[in-house]
C-alpha positions in Angstrom: -13.2 -19.6 4.7 -10.1 -21.3 3.3 -6.6 -19.4 4.6 -6.0 -19.2 0.5 -8.6 -17.0 -0.9 -7.3 -14.4 1.4 -3.7 -14.6 0.7 -4.7 -15.3 -3.0 -6.5 -11.5 -2.7 -3.9 -9.7 -0.6 -1.3 -11.2 -3.3 -3.9 -10.1 -5.4 -4.0 -6.1 -4.1 -0.5 -6.2 -4.1 0.2 -7.4 -7.6 -2.2 -4.6 -8.8 -0.6 -1.9 -5.9 3.0 -2.5 -7.4 2.3 -2.5 -11.0 0.1 1.1 -10.5 3.7 2.6 -8.4 5.7 1.7 -11.8 4.8 4.7 -13.3 4.9 7.6 -9.8 7.4 10.0 -10.3 9.8 10.2 -7.6 11.3 13.8 -8.5 10.2 16.9 -8.0 9.5 20.0 -10.3 11.3 22.7 -8.9 15.4 22.5 -8.2 16.3 23.1 -4.8 12.8 23.4 -2.7 13.6 20.8 0.5 11.0 18.2 0.7 10.4 16.5 4.0 8.8 12.9 4.0 7.2 11.4 6.7 7.7 8.4 8.6 6.6 4.9 7.6 5.0 2.9 9.7 6.2 -0.8 9.6 3.4 -3.2 10.8 4.6 -7.2 12.5 3.9 -10.0 9.3 1.6 -10.5 12.5 -0.4 -7.7 12.4 -0.8 -7.1 8.5 -1.7 -11.4 8.2 -5.3 -10.1 10.4 -5.6 -7.0 8.0 -5.5 -9.0 5.6 -8.0 -11.5 7.7 -10.7 -8.3 7.8 -10.0 -7.3 4.6 -10.8 -10.0 3.5 -14.4 -10.7 4.8 -15.3 -7.4 3.2 -18.3 -7.1 1.2 -16.4 -7.0 -2.8 -16.1 -3.4 -3.7 -15.8 -2.5 -0.7 -15.0 1.7 -0.1 -12.6 0.9 2.7 -10.4 -1.7 0.8 -10.8 0.6 -2.3 -9.4 3.2 0.8 -6.5 0.5 1.9 -4.8 0.7 -1.5 -4.7 4.0 -2.4 -3.2 4.0 1.3 -0.9 1.4 0.4 0.1 4.0 -2.4 1.5 7.0 -0.2 3.0 4.8 2.2 4.7 3.9 -0.9 5.3 7.0 -2.5 6.4 8.1 1.6 8.8 5.4 1.2 10.3 6.5 -2.3 10.4 10.4 -1.0 12.8 9.2 1.2 15.4 6.9 0.0 18.9 9.0 -0.7 
């Protein structure tokens, strides 16, 4: 498998995730309630590349790939939550 194919799939997934996040609300509906945001684990570029290669080897339509997409959305929501 070519390395370029792996990166194309990763970039496509990131583009989809980014477009989905553009409509997310970050403000709570009830004022005065404190929000506690969990920390976001940071992964090295090498680890992310390894994960992308493993993801590319999964069959098309894999449940794991869908779960990872959901996880990416949650990570971005947590990042937005922790912004001042």
